[in-house]
C-alpha positions, 0 to 999 in steps of 0.5 A: 701474677694471676689471682687464684681461682675461687676454691669453689668446685668447678661446675660440671655439665652433662653435654651430649656429644657424638659418643653420648653424654660426657661431663665437661667442667667450666669455670663460670663467673659473675662479673658485676660492673660497679662504680660510684660515679653514676651521673643520674644518681651518684653513689647509688651502689652505696645507698642502703638497702633496706633503707636505713640498714648497714647493707648497701645496694652493691652488697645485696647484688654480691650476696645474690650473685653468690647464691647462683649455684653454677657460678664459681667466681663472683668478681666486681669490676670497678675503675682505678679511680680513687673514688672507687676504692670504697667499691674494693672495700665492699668487695673485700668484705664479701670475700670477692675479687675486685678488678680495677680498670678503665673508667669508660671502657667497661668492655675491657674491664669485663675481658681483663677480669675474665681473663685473669680469673680464667673464666669460660663463661661470664654472667654480666651483672650491673651495680644497679640491679639488686633484685636479680634472681639466682634461679633465673640465672641458673636456668639461663646458664643451663640453656646457654651451656647446653646450646653451646651459645656465644651470647644468651640473654633473657627478656620480658622479666621485670626490668632489672631481673634479666641477665646476659651471658657471654662465652669467653671466646665471644667476649674476646672477639668483642674486645678485639673488634669493638670500635664505638663508645657505646660498645666500650661503655655498655659491653653487649651492643657489639653482640646485638649488632653482630648477631650473624657472628655469634650463636645467640640464644634468646630466653623469653620469660614464662608467661607467669613471670612476664612483667617488663613494665615492672621497673626494679633497676636503680637509675633515679631517686624514684627507683630507689624509693620503689626498691626500698618499698620492695625490700621493706615488704619482702626482705624481712620475710625472706632475705633472698626473695624471688621472681614469684615474690616480686610478681605476687607483691605487685599484683597485691599492691599495683600502686607500687608501679606508680612510684617510678612509672614516669622514668624513661629507661636509658637507651642506646641509639644507632643513629642521630635521627633515632636519638632526636626522635626519642628526644621529641617524645621526652619533650612532648611528655614534659609539655615543652612544645616549642622545643619539641616542634623545633626538633620535629622540623629539624628531623623532617629537614634531615629526612 
């Protein structure tokens, strides 16, 4: 049996058609991928935020997702592993649906949870971004709908505040045609690799909000330290701080950016050569010169 759709009112959008404006209803859902088995920082979604509080990182993300005006359903997509039962418990405590699926095939979790909840549009959120701004997402959704896009993404906001939006028909196409491990694990590489097959909209952050060097995502211990500091400064004053508050804080206290400055963001590579080239950079940063030079020689031989 399919789970019931949230009682929240289905969003209505005014769209321009051949005979003028008409109202179109859409079921829009925010799907949050989350699990406890993170390799680089295990149990990160269960860490307290603010530090020492009873609220978890995942709880903060769910709270913020529920503030997105256009969203009717908030869904947590986790795995069917026994370790992730705690994810279901947190979801239940916030009265949101929890979908349990394949551990490695995150794309299938998105598709199946969207299909079960009859979503027309999917906002992709992850369990490591507890500073998402509902206003940014609402604005992106408005553009996505009005442009009748298949895939929409923002860029140049602080890392951890960007968003990706996918129409259900596009998500289904990716689900049926994806073939690589990266496409299954990271959900959207199929869209970036097949832009000719999708109507894609790119939304660049306004100049006043462009801050891609600010890192507000959670992968490593230093990231958690920074997020704790950000919540220490902003959360007590306003539970739902915004992009404006974040930019103002980092302008006033630029030393915050030093806390996790040395962390290298995890990337997706199309070829072995690209991955080896990135490894050379990382080895150089760590002053591991012999290993760096060995890889450089290997790369030159493969060229």
